[in-house]
C-alpha positions in Angstrom: 121.0 58.0 79.5 121.6 55.4 82.5 122.6 56.4 86.3 124.9 54.7 88.6 123.4 53.2 91.5 125.3 51.1 94.0 128.0 51.3 91.1 126.3 49.5 88.5 124.7 51.5 85.5 121.0 51.3 85.3 118.0 52.6 83.4 116.4 55.7 85.7 112.9 55.1 86.6 112.2 59.0 88.0 110.8 61.0 85.9 112.3 65.2 86.3 109.3 67.4 86.4 109.7 70.7 84.6 109.7 73.8 85.7 105.9 74.4 84.0 104.7 71.0 83.8 102.0 69.5 85.6 102.5 67.4 88.1 101.4 63.9 87.2 99.0 62.1 89.3 101.2 59.0 89.8 104.6 57.8 88.8 108.4 58.4 90.8 109.0 62.2 89.9 111.5 64.3 90.8 110.0 67.8 91.8 112.4 71.2 91.9 112.0 72.6 95.2 110.3 75.5 94.1 108.0 73.6 92.8 107.4 71.4 95.7 106.9 74.6 97.7 104.4 76.0 95.6 102.0 73.2 95.0 102.7 71.1 98.3 99.0 70.3 98.9 98.7 68.8 95.1 101.2 66.6 95.5 99.9 65.2 99.0 97.9 63.2 96.4 100.4 61.7 94.4 100.6 58.1 94.6 104.2 57.3 93.7 107.6 58.0 95.3 108.6 61.7 95.2 111.6 63.2 94.9 113.0 66.4 95.2 115.9 68.4 92.9 117.5 70.8 95.4 119.5 73.9 93.8 122.7 73.6 95.2 122.4 77.4 97.1 119.9 76.5 99.3 120.0 76.0 103.1 119.2 72.3 103.3 118.5 72.5 107.0 116.2 75.0 106.5 113.7 72.6 104.2 114.9 69.3 106.5 110.9 68.7 106.9 110.3 68.1 103.6 113.6 66.5 102.8 112.9 64.2 105.5 109.7 62.9 103.7 111.6 62.6 100.1 112.3 59.3 98.8 114.9 60.7 96.8 116.8 64.1 97.0 119.0 65.3 93.8 121.8 68.0 94.3 122.9 69.9 91.7 126.9 70.1 90.0 126.6 72.5 87.9 130.2 72.6 87.3 132.6 69.5 88.4 134.5 72.3 90.6 131.7 73.7 92.9 131.5 71.5 96.4 128.9 73.0 97.7 127.0 69.7 96.3 129.1 67.7 98.8 128.5 70.0 102.0 124.4 69.5 101.5 125.3 66.1 100.9 127.2 65.6 104.5 124.9 67.4 106.7 121.8 65.0 105.0 123.4 62.2 106.0 125.0 63.5 108.9 123.2 66.1 110.7 119.7 65.8 109.2 120.2 61.5 109.1 118.4 60.9 105.9 118.5 57.4 105.0 116.8 57.6 101.5 118.7 57.8 98.1 121.2 60.8 97.3 122.0 61.2 94.0 124.1 64.1 92.5 123.7 65.6 88.9 125.8 67.7 86.3 129.2 67.9 85.8 130.1 64.3 87.7 133.4 63.3 86.9 134.9 60.3 87.4 137.7 61.1 89.3 135.1 62.6 91.8 133.8 59.2 92.5 135.2 58.1 95.8 134.9 61.6 97.5 131.3 61.6 96.2 130.4 58.5 98.0 132.1 59.1 101.3 129.5 61.9 101.3 126.4 60.0 101.0 126.1 60.2 97.3 124.7 56.7 96.0 123.4 57.6 92.5 124.9 59.6 90.7 123.2 61.2 87.1 125.8 62.3 84.8 125.9 65.4 82.5 128.2 63.8 80.1 128.5 60.2 78.7 130.9 57.7 81.2 132.7 54.7 80.9 131.6 52.4 83.7 135.5 50.7 83.8 136.5 54.4 84.7 134.1 54.7 87.1 134.8 51.3 88.6 139.0 52.1 89.1 137.9 55.5 90.6 135.6 54.8 93.2 138.5 51.4 94.7 141.1 54.0 93.7 140.4 56.2 97.2 141.0 53.6 99.7 141.5 56.1 102.9 140.5 59.7 103.7 141.8 62.7 105.8 138.0 62.5 107.2 135.6 60.0 107.9 133.1 59.3 105.7 129.6 59.8 106.8 129.1 56.0 107.9 132.1 56.2 109.4 130.4 59.5 111.6 126.9 57.7 112.1 129.1 54.3 113.9 131.1 56.9 116.0 127.7 58.5 117.0 126.3 54.9 117.6 123.6 55.6 115.1 
């Protein structure tokens, strides 16, 4: 299934590693945090980009050094009512200054598009089929917010 990146549906070039799967020696791979912690030495020889799949109940700041090295961080949204990924995204962008690709994966609804983008997500992996037109309208529907978005926050601090 395609993902949305920069508001455009694209084919996903990243391969998500299974919990019990071997780590390939090359290619762009998304590794669950638990496996990344267990096999970090083996992954040091990996040729290709490395992404990390973070559970939504993990303290992101505890793994700041690890996510700083990742080309992609994937945060999980197991239910559209679970807001922990929003908080994790803001911590990554604002507190830790993460500049890489930040993807949300799971039960993403078009109604959440603008809020997710304001928190710093720039790619979206949907659990359900999506309609690009609905997504585009949802992104454009909110032109202002009650709080700064992460880019405003960085501008405010002079970063």
